[in-house]
N, C-alpha and C positions, 0 to 999 in steps of 0.2 A: 301376801302381797299388797293387799289393800291396806293393811296396818302399817306396813313399811312406808306406803305411798302417803298415808295420812300423818305419819310422823315426820316424813320429809317436808310435807307442806306445812306441818305446824312449826318446824324448825325455821324454815325461811320467813314465814309470817312473823315469828318471835323476833328473828333477826332484824328483818325489816323495821318492825316498831321499835325495836331497842336503839337502832341506829337513828331513826327519826326523832325519837324523843330526846336522846343524848345529844344530838347536834342542836335541836331546838332550844334545849336548856342551857347548853353550853353558851349560845348566843344570848340568851336571858340573863345569864349571870355575867357576861363579859360586856353587853351593852344595854341591859336592861329591858329589852324587848326582842322579839322575833317575828316571823312571818310563817304562814302555814306552808309556803313554797319551800322554807328551809328545812321544814320537816321532811317533805318528799325528797329533797335533794340529799339530806343526811342519811335518809333510809336508803336510797338508790346507792349512794356511795358506800355505805356500810356493807350492803349486800355484795358490791363489787370486791371489797376488801376480802369478804368472806369467800365468795365463789372462785376468786383467782387463785387461791390456794389448793382448791379441790382438783384442778386440772393437772394430771401427771406431767404433761409436757411443760408445764408452767412452774413446776416446783422449783423454788429458787431460795437462796438465802434471805433471811429477814430483811436485809437492807435492800436487796432488789425488789422485794415484794412492797417495801415502803415507797420506793421510787415508782413503781408501777401504778400503785394506788394513787399517789400524789398527782401523777400526770392525768389519772382519771377524774380525780377530784376536781383539778383545776380546769380541765374541759368541761366537766359538769357546771362548775361556777361560772365559767365564761358563758356557756349556752344559757343557762339559767338566768344569769344577769342581763344577758341581750334580750331575752323574752321578758322578763318581769320588770327590769329597770328601763331599757332603752325602748322596746316595743310597747308594752303595756303602761309604762310611766308611773309604776308603783313605788319608786324611789325606796326600794328594800335596803340597798347599800350603795355607796359610791366610794371608790378608791381613786378618784381623780387627784386628791392631794397626797396620795401615798407615792413613794419612789417606784420607778420601774412598772407603771401600771399600762394595762392594754385596754383602752377604751373606758377606763374607770371600773371595769369588771374584775379583773384580777390584778395582783401586784406581787412583787417579790417578797415583801414581809408576809404577807398572808400565806403564800406558798410555802414559805418555811413553817409557819404555823400548822398548815395542813400537813405537812410532813410529820410533825409531832403527833398530830390527831390521827394519822393513817397508822402509825405505829402503835398507839393505843388501841386503835380499832382492830388491828389484826392480832394483837395479843388478847384483847378481850373476846374476840370471835374464838380463837383457839382454845381459851379457858372454858368457854360456854360449849363449845363442841366436845371437849374432854370431859368435863365435870357434869354437864347436864344430859348430853346426848350420848355419852360414853364412847365417843370415837378415839382414835389414836391421839396419844399425847405428843405434842410437837417436840422435836429434838432440844430445841433451845430452852424449854421449859423444864427438861430433866436436870438442868444444872441448879435451879432453884427449888423444884418440887419433887418429891420422889414419885415414882409411878404408882398409881392406884392399884390396891388389891382388888381383884374381882371375886365375889363371894357366890 
């Protein structure tokens, strides 16, 4: 029981850190810099992308998972933006010049970009769970990758 719990804790700590680092470095590659708040936001959003597929009542086709995760990411981006940009004045990002923006914190072009990131996050999470933690292989991966043999 204790070993199973420690394995679960390790899995979520690993996923949290991977999500945070991935988003932080995607921003560094895209705009040349990032902010520690983006590490936290990326980590939380990656965990949501991960956990949302664990709930039996939430099991859905991949496209529905992407939409659900994108909505979560947009809400997280908006709340974080209001805190770090509007309230704290740290000027981490500003989407005022982008089309269809809401208070300069989220916008339609970034929502579409986040959809692509959510798809990558869901597939990456599923691969990590399957290959590293020996969890069930997702159905959509069976098209591209044969099922692993257990020895």
